[in-house]
N, C-alpha and C positions, 0 to 999 in steps of 0.2 A: 504494500500500500504506500503510495506516494503522498507525503504530507507537506503542504505549503507552510513553512515556518512563520511566514508573515501574516497568515490567516487569523484575523482578529476573532473569529468565531470558534476557535479551538476550545474544548472544555478546559476549565481551569479550576484551581482551588487556592484559597488563601493559605500562605505559608509564611511564618515568621522565621527568617534566617537568624540563627543564634547571634546574639549581641547587636542586633539591628533595631532601628526605631520604628519601622513600618513593615507590615506584611507585604510580600510580593505575591504575584499571581503565577502559579506553577501549573504546567501541563506535563505530565509524565509521558515520555515517549517509549522508552525501552530500558529495562534494568535500572541503571544508575543515570540515565540520560533524561534531561528535562529541558523544557522551554521555560524561561523565567522572565516575567515582565516586572521590572523595577519601577515603582511609581515615582513621580517627581518628588524630590526631597528625601528619597531613601538614603540612609546612612548607617554605617556600622562603625561606631567609635571604639568598640571594645577590641582589645588586642587578643590574638590567639592564632591557632593554626588548625588545619584538618589533619587527621591521621592518614588520609589518602590524598594522592595528587588530584588536582582539579584542572580540567581542560574546559575552555569556553570559546565560543565564537560570538562576538558582538554583532548583532544584526541591525540594531537601530540605536541611536543615541550615543552617549558616552558613559563609561563606567571607570571610576578611579579606584584602584586597588593599591594601597600602600604607596601612594605618591605617583603611581604610573597611570596615565590616562589611556584607555583603550577606546578606539573609535570604531564606528561601523565598518565591518569587513575585516577586522583584526582578530587573530587567534591568540589566545593566552594559555600558558601552561604554568601552573604553580605546583611544584612538587610537594609531596607530603612533608609536613614539618615547616613549610615556609611561613614565617611570621607575617600576619596581616595586621598592620598597626592602624589602618583606617580603610574605609570603603565608602563610596558615595556615587549616586546617580542623580545629580542636582536637577536635571531636566527629564529624568526618566530614561529607561533603556530596555532593550529586549535582547536576551542572550540565550543561546543554546549552551547548556552546561552538562558536563559528565564527570563523574568521579571514577578513579581507578580502583576503588574499593569502597568500604564503608565510610560514609561522609560524617564521621564523628568530629565535632568541634571541641577543641580544648582551649579554654581561656588561659593565656600565658604570655610571657614576654620572651620566651625562648625562640631562637631562629636556627633550626637545624634541618634545612632542606635536604632531601635525598637526591638532589640534582639541581641544575640551573633553571631559573625561571626564564620564560621566553615570551616575546611579543612578535607576531609575524603578520604582515599584511597579505592576506590570502589571495587577493586579486592581482597583486603586482610582483610578488616574490618569484625569483627564478627557480624553476623546478628542474633539478638535475635528472639525467636519465635514470630510471628506476624509482623516481619519486623522492620527495623531501620528507624525512622523518621529523615529526613535530613533537611526539611524546613516545613513551614506550608502547602506547596502544594506538597510535594514529600516524598516518602518512598522507601527504598531499600528492595526488597523481594528476596527470593530464593526458593519460593514454588509456583507452578502454582495455581492460584485462579481466580475465576470470581469476577469482581468488578461491582458496580452499575453504569453502563454507561461507555462510552469510555473515555480513558485517553491516554496520551502520554507514550510510553514504549521505553526505551533505554536499549538494552541488553549489558551486560558487560561480557567479553571484546571484543565481536565481533563488537560493536559500530554500531548497526542498530537501526533505529527509526521507529515506527509505531504508529498509533492510533488504540486502541483495547479495548474491555471490558474483555478480557481474558489475564491474565498474563502468558506468556510462561514459560517453564522450564529454570532453570539457574538463574543467578543474573540479576535482572531487576530493573532499576530505573523507578518508576511509578510517573507521574506528573499529577495532576488534581486539580482543585480548586472548593471547598475545599475538602480535604481528610478527 
């Protein structure tokens, strides 16, 4: 089933992200993957980290995480243990998010990431032959290929999501565990 991630009619539920001031609207897609709409004025002033790495694609608006601003079309990767000392979506934002495991929030000041944080512009980054590895669970491809078993596919920049074993034409973020 192909899902338009920009479709305002997708079913949602209110969800209060730990340490934040306002609930977000969440649409669960598959396993640990969700579509999250941050309302204008959303902020998370509490410090802490997740026990699993988090990957996200900002689809609309701007999202600030620990002093780094992500714009629409950018991919972010925050490894497990990465300190989040602030978060905000002053004008609101829409993001695809996925965790690499249980999304347990731990309030703390510790910063012990299990790898580097990344910010990647999905529409303009150069993709080497064989694809661009973005996280331990995802790769950006621009060549249609068959993969062993179904994976999550997000097309860039039409922002559709599907589970498939065939990578379609165009730029596609492919997520599966493990790649």
